[in-house]
C-alpha positions, 0 to 999 in steps of 0.5 A: 900386699901380693901373695905368689901362687908359686908358680909364675906363669898364674901370677902373670895370668892374676896380675902378679898374683894374689891380693890381700883383701880379695877373694878367688875361686878355683872353679873346675869339674870333679877330677879336674885338679881343684884340690892339688891345685890349691895345694901348690899355691899353698905350698907356694905361699909357705916357701916365703914363710907366709901362714896358710889355713887349709880348710876342707869339708870333705877331705880328713887333714891325714888324707890331704898330708897324704896326698901332697907327700905324693907330689914332695909337698912335705905339708907336715914340716910346714905344720911343725913350723907352725905355717900350716893348719889343716882343719876339716870343717862339717857345714851341715851341723848334726840332727838338722834338715837343712833343706825343710828349715833353710836355716843353715847358716856359716855363723859357726865356720866364720867363727872357727875359721877366724879363731884358726886364722888369728892363732896361725896369724894366716894370710892365705885361708883355702877352703875346699870345697864350697861347692858342698856350702851352696848344696845346704839353701834352698833359696839363692838369696839366702846363700848369697847372703851368707856367702857375701858375709864369709867372704866379707869376714875373712877377707876383712882380716886382710888376707887371701880367701881361695875357694875351690867350686865344682862345675859342670862339664858344659856349665854355661851360666856364671854361677853365685860365687862367680859373681862375688869374687874377685878372681876366678881360675877355671880349668878343665880336662878334654880328652884329645888323641887318647890323651886327657888334656888340661886346660886353665883360663882366668875369665873373670880378674877384678884387678886387671883385665882378664885372660879368657882363653886357655892355656894348657897345664901339667900337674906332676911331681915338679909342681904345676906347669903353665904352657902360655897360648898365644893369642891372635891380635885384634885389628886395631883402628888408627894404630900408631907403627912401633917400629919393629915390623914383626913386633907390630904384626904380632900387636895387631897393627901397632899401638893405639893413641892413650896408651901406656907401654911398659918394657920390663927388662932382666937388667941385663939385657941392653934395650937401647936398640929397641928404644932407638928403633922405636925413636927413630920409627916415629921421628921418620912419621914427623911424631914429637919426641920427649924424652925423661932423662935420667942416669940411663936415658940421658941426651949425650949417650942418645946421640952417641948411639944413633951416631954409632949406627949411622943415623942422624937425629940431628935435624930433628933436634934443631927442628924441636921434634925433640925434647929432653927433661931432665930428671936429674944430674948425673953428677949430683950426689944421691941425696941431692938426686933425690930432692931434686928428683922428688921435686920434679917427679911430684911437680913440674914434671907432670907439669912440664910434660903435659905443656910440651905434648899440648905444644906439640899438638898444637903443631898437628903432631903426635906424641911419644914419651919415653923413660927409664923407671928404673932410677926412679923406683931407687930414688923416690919413695914407693907412693911418690913413684906410684903417683908419679905414674898414676898421673903419668899414665892419665896425662897420656891417656888424655893427651892421646899421646903414647907412653913407653916405660922402661923398668928393670923388673929385677929391682922392684918388688912383685907388689910395685910390679904388679900395681904398673902392670895394672897401669899399663895397657901393653906389656913387652918383657924383653930379657936374656937366657943362656946368651940369647935375648926373647921378647914376650907380650904379657897384656896389650891393648889389642888382647894379644899376647905372645909367648917368647919370641928370639931377638936377633940385632943389627949394627944398622936399621932396623936394629931389631929383628924378630925371628920366628 
C-alpha cells in the first residue's frame, strides 16, 4: 500500500508516496518546519480516511491541535471521527540517570505505540522527534540496536513510520537514523536577499533513485507547495536521439540503450504526434521498430496517421523494419480479449518480442519497442500485468533495446503507477491544462528533470516543438 503525503510534488520526489512497511525520516535544523511538514503529511492521509497515530516527545497534544488550527487543519475533527490520535510520550523515565547507567531502552515506548496502533488501526505512525531518543544513549551501538528494534516492531505491522530528526546547520555526514531508514526527506532554511527561503531534497530513497538536488518550498495556510527545480542533464555517451530536438537536449543527448521510457498521459492529451515523431526519427536511422498493437495503437491507425502528415512508411513496412504484434483483435468481446491478452502477454508476447529483437540485432539493427499499456491494466489482473511489464523491462535491458511505454496515469491506481515508475529509467509526462499541452520530465537516466514546457503541434514533420 502506498500512502499519499497529500503534497503532489513530494509524492513525485519519493516515488509515488509513503510505502507501508517502510520508515522515513524528515531531517532539518531547528525551526526549518519539520513538525508542520509532518502534520501536513498526516493530514494528507487523514483526508483519505487513513488512521494516523501522531506521537510527540516534546509538545502536548493540545498545543499540536492549536498549531494545526493555525494552518486550518482542524485536527480535532479527525480525532472525533476516530481517525487520529495524538499522544505525548516521554522517552526518559523518572528517577533514572540514563547517562550513568545506559539502561535506557525503547521497550516501553514500543509496547505503548503498538497498543495505540492496534486500537486505532493506524497505518501511519509519526514520531516527532527522534532526536531526544538518541540523546539518551551513551554508546552508538546501543542506540543503533534499539532504533532498529523500534523500526522493525512498527513497520512489521504494515504501517508507515515517519520520524522527524534535528540536524545541524552544516551537517556533513550521515547520522545513525539516516543509515537505517528507507528514505530521508531533508529540509533547510537559508537567508537569501533578506528573505528566508526553505528548501527540500530527498538524499536517500531505497525504492527509487534519490533526488539530491534541492527544491524550494513554501508552507502557508493553503498547505505545502514545492516549486520543483530543473536538474541539468549529464552528458550521455551513445545516447539514441528521441527525435524532438529540445527534448534530446534537455535529456543530455537522448536515451541510452537498454532503457525503459514511461510516457504518462492524462487520457485527454493526444500522444500520437509524439509517438509518430519518435518512430519516424528511428526509422530514418534504420532502427527496427516493434509495436505491441492494441485498441489505441494498431497498424491501420498508425499508417493512416503517417499518411495524414505526408510521411510514407510503406518502404519500411516492405523491408520488414516495422513489425506489429497484435495482442488482440478490436472486434472481439471483452471476455475473449481478456483471455487472448493474458495468453499473449504472459507467454507468447514476451518470447515473440525477444525473438524479433534478436533478429533485428543479427541484421546489425538497433531496436525500439512501442506499446500502450492502458488497456493492459484494465484487461489483465494486476499481478499478471506487473509481471509482464517487469519481464519486458528485463528483456529490453538485456537486449540493449529501448522501450517507449505509454500509460494513462488517471486510469490506474497510485500504487500501480508507483511500481511502473520504479521500474522505468526515464519518466516523461505529457498532459493538457487549460487547452495547452505540456511536457515534463520527472526522472531520467541522465539525472535530468525539467518543469512543464509548452508543446506546440504541427501538421508536418517535425510534429512536436517544445517552447521555452
